[in-house]
N, C-alpha and C positions, 0 to 999 in steps of 0.2 A: 449843602452842596451834593449834587447827584453823582453817584460813583461811576467810574469807568471800570468795567470788568473784562478780564481776558480769560477765556476758556481754552485749555490746551489738551487736545485729544489726538487720537491716532487715525480714526476712520470716520467717514460719513455714517451717521446714526448714533455714534458714541454720545453726542450731545443730547439727543432725545431720550435715549435709554437711561443715561446717567443723571441728567439734571434738567430735563425739559421743563418741569414745573418751576424750578428756580429761575430759569431764564425768563419765563412769562412773568413771574413775580417781579423781577427787577425791571423788566420792560414797562410794567404798569407803574413802577415808581419813577420812571423817566431816566433810568441808567443808560449809559452808552455801553454796548456790549459787542465784543469782538470775539470771533471764534477762529482759533488756529487749529487746522486739521493737517496732520503730517502726511497723509496718503489719500489717494483716490478710492481706496477700498476695492481695487481691481481683482483681488484674490478671493472675494466673497462669492456667494451664490448668485445666479442670474434669475432665480425664481422658478416656480413650478406651476404651470408651464413657463419656460424661459421667456423673460421680457425682452432680452437682448442676447447677443452672442457674448462669449467670454471676452473677446477682443474689444467689444463695445462697452463693457461693464464700467471701466474707470470713468469714462466720459458721462455715462448715464448716472452713475452714483454722484458724480460732481454736481450735476444738475439737480438731482434729488436733494442733495444737501442744501443747495441754495433755496429750494422751495420750502424745505423743513425749517430752515433758519428764518425765513420770512414768517412762517406760522408762529414761531416762538417769540420773535421780537429781536433777533440778532441784527445789529446795524451793519456789520461787515464780516465777511468770511475771508480768511487768509488760507488758501489751499495750496499745500505743497505736494510734491511728488517724490517722496523719499522711498516709495516702494512698499505696497501692502505685504505684510508678513516678512519684510526684508529690513526693518529698522535696525535690527541687531547686526546686519551686514554693513551698515553705514558707520563711518567714523562718528562716535558719539559726539565729539567736539564740533562736528559739522552741524548737527542739530542744535546743540547748545548755543553756538554762536549765532545761528539764525534766530533762535528764540530770544537771545539777548538783544539783537538788533530790533526785533518786533517790540519787545518790552520797553526798550529805551525810547522808541518812537511813540508808543501809546501811553506809557507811564500809568499803567492801571492801578487803581486803588486795591482791587481784589484780583487774585489769580486762582483759578480752580482747575484741578486735574485729577487723575486717578491716584489712588494710594499705591504703595510699592507692590502689592499683590496684583494690581491691575483689575481687581474685583473678580473678573472672570478668569484671571490667570493668563490672558493672551500676552504673548511676548511683546508685541507692539505696545500694549498698554503700559507694560513695565518700563519700556525704553522711554516713552514720552514722559512718564512720571519722573524718571531719573534725570532726563535732560531738562525738564521744567524746574525741578528742585535745584540743580546745578546753576541754571540760568538765573533764577531769582536771587541766588546767593551772590551773583556777580553784578547785579544791577546797582544803579547809583541813586535810586529814589526810594522813598518809603512806600511799602506795600505789605499786603498780607497774602500768604499762600494757604489755601484750603485744599484738603483731599476730600473727594466724595467717598463716603464710607457707608457700610451697612452695619448697624449695631447688632450684637449677638442676639439681643431680644427679639429681632425682627427676622431671624433666619428662616422661620417657618413660612414666611410670605415670599420667599425667593427660591430660585432653582438650587439644587443641591451642590452645584459646583462653585457657588458664590463664596468669596472670602469675606469674613466679618471681622469686626474689631470689638473690644470691650466697650460696653455702653459708656463707661466713664471717659473714653477718648472723645466722645461726641461733644463738640464745643458750640455747634450751631445747628439748628434744624428749622426747616421752612415748611409750613403746611401748604400742600399743593392740591388738595382736593378740588378747590374751586377752579383749578387750571386744567382739569382733566380733558375738557373739550379741545383745548389747544394742543395738549400732548397727543391726543388721538389723531388730530389733523396732521401733526408733524410726523407721527409714525406712519400714517397713510402715504405721505410723500416718499418715504423710503420703500417704493413699490417692489424693487428687486429683492428686498430683504424681508418679504412678508412671512417667510417660514420662521425666521428668527423672531420676528415680532410676535407671531402666534405662539411660539414656544415659550417666550418670556411672559407674555401677557395674553393668555388664552382667551379667545373670543373678542378681543379689543377691536379688531377690524370690523366686527359685526355690531359694535356698539356696547359691548359688555366692559365696563370700566372697573369691575369689582377687583381685578388683579393689579390695577395701577396703585402706586403707593399713595398713602395719605400724607406722608412726610418725606422730605429728602434731607439727608443728614451730612454733616461736614465736620472735619477735624482741622483745627487750626494748627499748622506745623511750623510756620515761620512768620515772624512779624519784624519788620525793619523800617 
């Protein structure tokens, strides 16, 4: 039976930076994949030179997300507007209850989100992780929750502000080298975020894939 997978993230582009190759992998296996994104990313940069005004950014990034999702093989995007860089100001239970309703409707076999560190440390990443974990614990169906993680042995391949976990915590890894082309196309769809793309993956927008990961790693944290 082909799985249904729910990805829970905070911003447009989290899906491509965090697990773009995994999404392509499961798309090719025929999985149904749904992306839950808690904000429109309106607090991000508009590009250099600017691609839009700050007031337009939320709408532009929402459109960029739809385009990137299509490149990767996402079947459905569920986009909320809880406020970029403002998730901590929302009642946590509001986000939890929204996620529970989505999960009960979809009943995914796998759920993927950030680890408690948020990987980059972004407060919104930490909030969506916490809300996702709480929501999964209150659902009524069998599922598995995985965190995206960076093993300590791979730290030299990542920016210095990235949080890692012990290699022994990794319970699943997916080879994504063969999906680099799709990852690049999805990254290019996030046009307003080209500065972040170039910072994390230098040269990728010019076709240099040497900084893209060979593997994407996951930690199984809950199974029910």
